[in-house]
C-alpha positions in Angstrom: -15.3 72.0 -38.6 -13.5 71.7 -35.3 -10.2 70.9 -37.0 -10.6 73.9 -39.3 -10.9 76.2 -36.2 -7.5 74.9 -34.9 -5.9 75.3 -38.3 -7.3 78.9 -38.5 -6.0 79.7 -35.0 -2.6 78.3 -35.8 -2.2 80.4 -38.9 -3.5 83.5 -37.1 -0.9 83.0 -34.3 1.8 82.5 -36.9 0.8 85.7 -38.7 0.8 87.7 -35.4 4.2 86.4 -34.3 5.7 87.0 -37.7 4.3 90.5 -37.9 6.0 91.4 -34.6 9.2 89.8 -35.8 9.0 91.8 -39.1 8.4 95.1 -37.3 11.4 94.3 -35.1 13.5 93.8 -38.3 12.6 97.3 -39.4 14.3 98.8 -36.4 17.4 96.5 -36.7 18.0 97.7 -40.3 20.5 95.1 -41.7 21.8 95.8 -45.2 19.3 93.5 -46.8 16.3 94.7 -44.9 14.1 95.0 -47.9 14.6 91.3 -48.8 13.7 90.0 -45.3 10.8 92.4 -44.7 9.4 91.6 -48.2 9.7 87.8 -47.7 8.2 88.0 -44.1 5.5 90.3 -45.3 4.5 87.8 -48.0 4.5 85.0 -45.4 2.2 87.0 -43.2 -0.2 87.5 -46.1 0.0 83.7 -46.9 -0.7 82.9 -43.2 -3.7 85.2 -43.2 -5.1 83.7 -46.4 -4.7 80.2 -45.0 -6.5 81.2 -41.8 -9.4 82.7 -43.8 -9.7 79.6 -46.0 -9.6 77.4 -42.9 -12.2 79.6 -41.2 -14.5 79.1 -44.2 -13.7 75.4 -44.6 -12.6 76.2 -48.1 -11.0 73.2 -49.9 -8.4 75.5 -51.5 -6.8 75.5 -48.0 -4.7 72.5 -49.0 -3.1 74.4 -51.9 -2.4 77.5 -49.8 -1.0 75.3 -46.9 1.3 73.5 -49.4 2.6 76.8 -50.9 3.0 78.4 -47.4 5.0 75.4 -46.2 7.2 75.7 -49.2 7.7 79.4 -48.6 8.6 78.8 -44.9 11.1 76.1 -46.0 12.8 78.6 -48.3 12.7 81.2 -45.5 14.5 78.8 -43.2 17.0 77.8 -45.8 17.9 81.5 -46.5 18.0 82.3 -42.8 20.6 79.6 -42.3 22.6 80.1 -45.5 22.8 83.9 -45.1 23.4 84.0 -41.3 26.3 86.0 -40.1 29.1 84.1 -38.3 27.8 84.8 -34.8 24.2 84.0 -35.7 24.6 80.6 -37.5 23.7 78.5 -34.4 20.6 80.6 -33.7 19.5 80.4 -37.3 19.9 76.6 -37.3 18.1 76.3 -34.0 15.2 78.4 -35.3 15.0 76.4 -38.5 14.9 73.1 -36.6 12.5 74.1 -33.8 10.2 76.5 -35.5 10.3 76.6 -39.2 10.8 72.8 -39.7 7.8 71.8 -37.6 5.7 74.5 -39.3 6.6 73.1 -42.7 5.6 69.6 -41.6 2.4 70.9 -40.1 1.6 72.7 -43.4 2.3 69.6 -45.4 0.0 67.6 -43.0 -2.7 70.2 -43.4 -2.4 70.0 -47.2 -2.5 66.2 -47.2 -5.5 66.2 -44.8 -7.4 68.7 -46.9 -6.7 66.7 -50.0 -7.9 63.5 -48.5 -11.0 65.2 -47.0 -12.0 66.9 -50.2 -10.9 64.6 -53.0 -10.8 61.2 -51.4 -13.9 61.7 -49.2 -12.1 60.7 -45.9 -11.0 62.6 -42.9 
């Protein structure tokens, strides 16, 4: 159960940070604000769902972690490919240092949960 607590805490921190980021986007008001706020809002919901499942030790955590990791990967891809000229470097840096490791962690959580639930190992 200790591992589940760390997973829960990690997803809660991610939800809190992304919520602050999303609120900040509302004040920036780029032309495609609805797209980014919608995507980030969906990610916050996914993070909170993953945290809840981890808190309960629910085996469905693996599925949600895999889907969340895929969504974060897409978010990083869109951040980089739609970045304005002056922000491309910052977008790549964020993708490599934040989103990439989060995707890898989510994939590891999905694999760990699968092995724990279906293969009977931890």
